[in-house]
N, C-alpha and C positions, 0 to 999 in steps of 0.2 A: 504494500500500500504506500501511498504517498504521504508526505508529512502532513498535507492538508487533511487527508482521510483520518490520520491519527488524531489530529486536532479536533476534528468533528466528533470522533468517538469520545474523546475526553470531555468535550462540551456536553454531549448527551449524557455521559456518566455523571458529570457535575449537576446537570439539571435533575437527574433521577435522585441523586443524593439530597439535593435541596428540597425536592418535592417530598421525599420520605421524611426529612427532618421537619418540614411543615406539618405533615400528617401526625407525626409523633407529638409535635408541639400542640396541635389542636386537641389531640387526645389527652395530653397532660392537663391542659386548661380545663377540660370537661370532667376529668376524673380525679384529680388531686386537688384538695381544698387547702389553701394556705392556712396556717394556724400560728398561734403564738408559741415560740420556743424560748427556752431559758438556758443560757450558756454563761457560766462564770458570773453569776449574779446580775446579768443583764437580760432583759426581755426583748424579743424581736417579733413584733406582731406581723402577721401576714407573710410568713416565711415558710420555706421548705427546708428540710435537712437533706444533705447530699445523699445520705443513706436511704431516705424515703424515696428519692428519685430513682436511685439504682434499683431498689427493690421493686418499684412500680414498673420500671423498664423490663425487668426480668419476668414479670407476670404476663406480658403480652407483646413485647417488641424484640426480645432477644433471649437467649438461653444461657449466656455466659456473663459473668460479672465484668470481665475484661471488655467485652463489646458494649455492655451497658455504660461503663466508664467512658468509652470512646464517644458514644452517642451523647452522653451528658456533657462532655467537654465540647462537643460540637454545638450544643445548645448555648453554652457559655460563649464560645468563640463567635457565634452568630448574634450575640447580644439578646437572645431570648430570655436568658437567665443571667443574673449577676450576683457575685458574692457580696454579702453584707457584713460579714465579720472576719474577712480575710483579704489580704492583698496578694496572695500567692499566685492566683491566676490559673492554677492547675486543679482540676477536679479530682477529688479523692472520695472514697467510700467511707465517709466520716460522719457520725451522727451529730458532731458539734460544728460541722461546716454548714453554714446557712446561706440560702440563696433567696432572691426575690425575682419576680417577673422583671425582665430587663427593659432596655430602651425600646424594643420592638413591641408595640402595643398589640393586644389581642385583635383589635379591629384591623390593623395592618396585616396581621397574619392571615385572617380570613379573606381579606382582599387579595393578597398574594396567592393564596390557595385557590381561590375562584378564578383568578387570572390564568393559573397554570392548568386548570381543568379543561 
């Protein structure tokens, strides 16, 4: 194949990954309810623990913790989720690592998902 053909395949793969990430994000927004967490004497309302997200991913989107961690990191990298009690930037399966819905609003996600359909 030509370099252009390889580039087209890469673009198709990236689009598929983005669409799957959007579907996972939509499912997460519908199925996991943010709640108040307490870590080291501080409370964080409207948050998710990293461990909750990994466990949820393993129930319907993947069968391995390693893959669940990769998907969760992709949600952070795409700004769907952001850390609220850490600046590390790397997702880990930690009950004390807390996240909130990120800069991408749910309305934007639904708009993008419908545009891709």
